C-alpha positions as CSV (number, residue, x, y, z in Angstrom):
1,M,-36.6,-35.7,22.7
2,R,-35.1,-31.9,21.7
3,G,-37.5,-29.7,20.2
4,I,-37.5,-28.3,17.1
5,V,-36.7,-24.6,16.9
6,I,-38.0,-22.8,13.5
7,E,-36.4,-19.0,12.5
8,Q,-38.0,-16.9,10.4
9,L,-35.9,-15.4,7.8
10,T,-36.0,-12.3,5.4
11,I,-34.4,-11.1,2.4
12,F,-34.8,-7.7,4.3
13,R,-32.0,-8.2,7.1
14,T,-29.1,-10.6,7.2
15,W,-27.7,-11.7,10.3
16,N,-24.5,-9.6,10.5
17,T,-25.7,-6.2,9.8
18,F,-24.9,-3.2,11.6
19,D,-26.5,-3.4,15.2
20,A,-26.6,0.1,17.0
21,T,-26.9,-1.6,20.6
22,K,-23.9,-3.6,20.1
23,A,-21.6,-0.3,19.1
24,I,-19.0,0.8,21.6
25,R,-19.9,4.2,21.6
26,R,-17.6,6.6,22.2
27,K,-17.7,10.8,22.5
28,L,-15.4,13.3,20.7
29,P,-13.4,15.3,23.3
30,R,-15.3,18.3,24.6
31,S,-18.0,17.6,22.0
32,K,-21.7,15.6,22.4
33,M,-21.0,13.7,19.1
34,E,-21.0,10.3,19.2
35,Y,-19.3,7.5,17.5
36,C,-18.3,3.8,17.1
37,E,-15.6,2.2,15.2
38,V,-16.1,-1.1,13.5
39,L,-14.4,-3.6,11.1
40,G,-16.7,-4.2,8.3
41,Y,-17.2,-5.0,4.7
42,V,-17.7,-2.5,2.0
43,P,-21.0,-3.4,0.1
44,Q,-20.2,-4.9,-3.3
45,D,-22.7,-1.8,-4.4
46,A,-20.7,0.7,-3.2
47,L,-19.6,2.1,-6.6
48,S,-18.1,4.9,-7.6
49,P,-19.3,7.6,-10.0
50,L,-16.8,6.2,-12.4
51,E,-17.7,2.8,-11.7
52,N,-21.3,2.9,-12.3
53,G,-21.3,5.8,-15.2
54,H,-23.3,8.0,-12.3
55,N,-23.7,11.5,-14.6
56,S,-26.5,14.3,-14.3
57,K,-28.2,13.0,-17.3
58,G,-28.4,9.8,-17.0
59,R,-29.4,9.4,-13.3
60,S,-31.5,7.0,-11.7
61,K,-32.1,5.7,-7.8
62,T,-30.1,2.8,-8.3
63,K,-27.0,4.8,-9.4
64,D,-28.1,7.2,-7.0
65,F,-27.8,4.6,-4.0
66,Q,-24.6,3.0,-5.3
67,Y,-23.1,6.4,-5.2
68,E,-24.1,7.1,-1.9
69,Q,-23.4,3.8,-0.5
70,W,-19.5,4.5,-2.1
71,E,-19.3,7.8,-0.7
72,N,-20.3,6.9,3.1
73,H,-18.2,3.8,3.3
74,C,-15.2,6.0,1.9
75,C,-15.5,8.8,4.6
76,A,-16.0,6.2,7.2
77,I,-12.8,4.9,5.8
78,W,-11.5,8.2,5.8
79,L,-12.4,8.9,9.6
80,F,-10.8,5.8,10.6
81,R,-7.6,5.8,8.8
82,G,-7.0,9.8,8.6
83,C,-5.5,9.3,5.8
84,S,-6.0,11.4,2.6
85,W,-9.2,10.7,0.3
86,D,-7.0,9.1,-2.5
87,E,-5.8,6.7,0.1
88,A,-9.6,6.1,1.5
89,I,-10.5,5.4,-1.8
90,S,-7.9,3.1,-2.9
91,L,-8.5,1.3,0.7
92,L,-12.5,1.2,-0.4
93,Q,-11.9,-0.1,-3.7
94,Q,-9.3,-2.9,-2.5
95,H,-11.3,-4.3,0.5
96,R,-14.8,-4.4,-1.7
97,D,-12.9,-5.9,-4.4
98,N,-11.3,-8.4,-2.4
99,K,-14.3,-9.1,0.5
100,T,-12.1,-8.2,3.4
101,P,-13.3,-6.1,6.1
102,V,-11.8,-2.7,6.9
103,G,-11.8,-0.2,9.8
104,M,-14.7,2.4,9.5
105,K,-16.1,5.3,11.9
106,F,-19.5,5.6,11.8
107,Y,-21.4,8.7,13.6
108,K,-24.2,8.8,15.4
109,S,-25.8,11.4,13.3
110,N,-25.4,9.4,10.2
111,I,-25.5,5.9,11.5
112,Q,-28.6,4.9,9.4
113,A,-26.5,5.3,6.5
114,Y,-24.8,2.3,7.5
115,E,-27.7,-0.1,8.5
116,S,-27.2,-2.5,6.0
117,T,-23.3,-2.9,6.5
118,Q,-22.1,-6.3,7.3
119,I,-19.9,-6.1,10.8
120,E,-17.0,-8.3,11.6
121,K,-16.2,-6.9,14.8
122,Y,-17.2,-3.8,17.0
123,L,-13.5,-2.1,18.1
124,E,-12.6,-1.2,21.4
125,P,-11.3,2.4,21.9
126,R,-8.0,2.9,20.6
């Protein structure tokens, strides 16, 4: 007879969130800066200041968090693609709204900003 496996689930962690131990780390040439590249999903709450009505008068912790998510993920797409900022914004919106994964580059110095990012795949060096 097979034993029963009981798993504890928590609302604070989901299965495919970023795991630094699984990331394939690389260093920039002639530098100590480490990064990894992933195929991941842009969080649905990553909203630009225009999308969430963020302004200095009506600031809230929720809107600040949404903006930080948007800014961090937009920057990660921009670094991965080497494209213009406007193109990175467009890619973020497209992939977030269609719920499709997009390539992103995460630097070790800012890795905590991506701990809740859902990861499809940790990418090998290009």
